C-alpha positions in Angstrom: -25.2 -20.6 -15.5 -22.2 -22.3 -17.0 -18.9 -22.1 -15.2 -16.2 -20.3 -17.1 -13.0 -22.1 -17.8 -9.9 -20.3 -16.5 -7.9 -18.7 -19.3 -4.4 -19.9 -19.7 -1.7 -17.3 -19.6 1.1 -17.4 -22.1 4.3 -18.7 -20.7 7.4 -16.5 -20.5 9.2 -18.6 -23.0 9.8 -17.1 -26.4 7.2 -18.1 -28.9 8.1 -20.3 -31.8 7.1 -17.7 -34.3 10.2 -15.6 -33.5 8.5 -12.8 -31.5 10.3 -11.9 -28.2 8.8 -11.0 -24.9 9.9 -8.0 -23.0 11.6 -10.2 -20.4 13.5 -12.0 -23.1 14.7 -8.8 -24.7 15.8 -7.2 -21.5 18.0 -9.9 -20.3 18.3 -11.5 -16.8 20.5 -8.9 -15.2 18.2 -6.0 -16.2 15.2 -8.0 -15.2 16.6 -8.8 -11.8 17.5 -5.1 -11.3 14.0 -4.1 -12.1 12.6 -6.7 -9.6 14.9 -5.4 -6.9 13.9 -1.8 -7.6 10.2 -2.8 -7.4 10.9 -4.4 -4.0 12.7 -1.3 -2.8 9.9 0.9 -3.9 7.4 -1.3 -2.1 9.5 -1.1 1.1 9.7 2.7 0.8 6.0 3.0 0.3 5.3 0.8 3.4 7.7 3.0 5.4 6.0 6.2 4.2 2.6 4.8 5.0 3.8 3.8 8.5 5.2 7.3 9.0 2.0 8.9 7.9 0.0 6.8 10.4 2.4 7.6 13.2 2.1 11.3 12.4 -1.7 11.2 12.4 -1.5 9.4 15.8 0.8 12.0 17.2 -1.4 14.9 16.0 -4.5 13.3 17.4 -2.8 12.8 20.8 -1.6 16.5 20.7 -5.1 17.7 19.9 -6.5 15.7 22.8 -3.9 17.2 25.2 -4.5 20.7 24.1 -8.3 20.8 24.4 -9.8 23.6 26.3 -12.2 23.2 29.2 -15.1 24.3 26.9 -14.2 21.6 24.4 -14.0 19.0 27.1 -17.3 20.1 28.5 -19.0 19.9 25.1 -17.8 16.3 24.7 -19.1 15.3 28.2 -22.4 13.6 27.8 -23.7 14.5 31.3 -25.0 11.1 32.3 -24.3 11.7 35.9 -26.4 14.8 36.1 -29.9 14.4 37.5 
């Protein structure tokens, strides 16, 4: 099987045929604002995921603390009984 050659990506420089890329059309200030907004969104998503994990952890701990005697007895495997 022949190895594939990696494809070269077009550079972000404007092409010589006069066509503009989106980054060129937006301008540096707008592009930097978009990048900053992307970073902020990623941080917010990470915080939300951490909060979700923490909530699940708390709920699991609460369920364990509120188990009835019957539920605990059901979970007991009875290895000490003979």
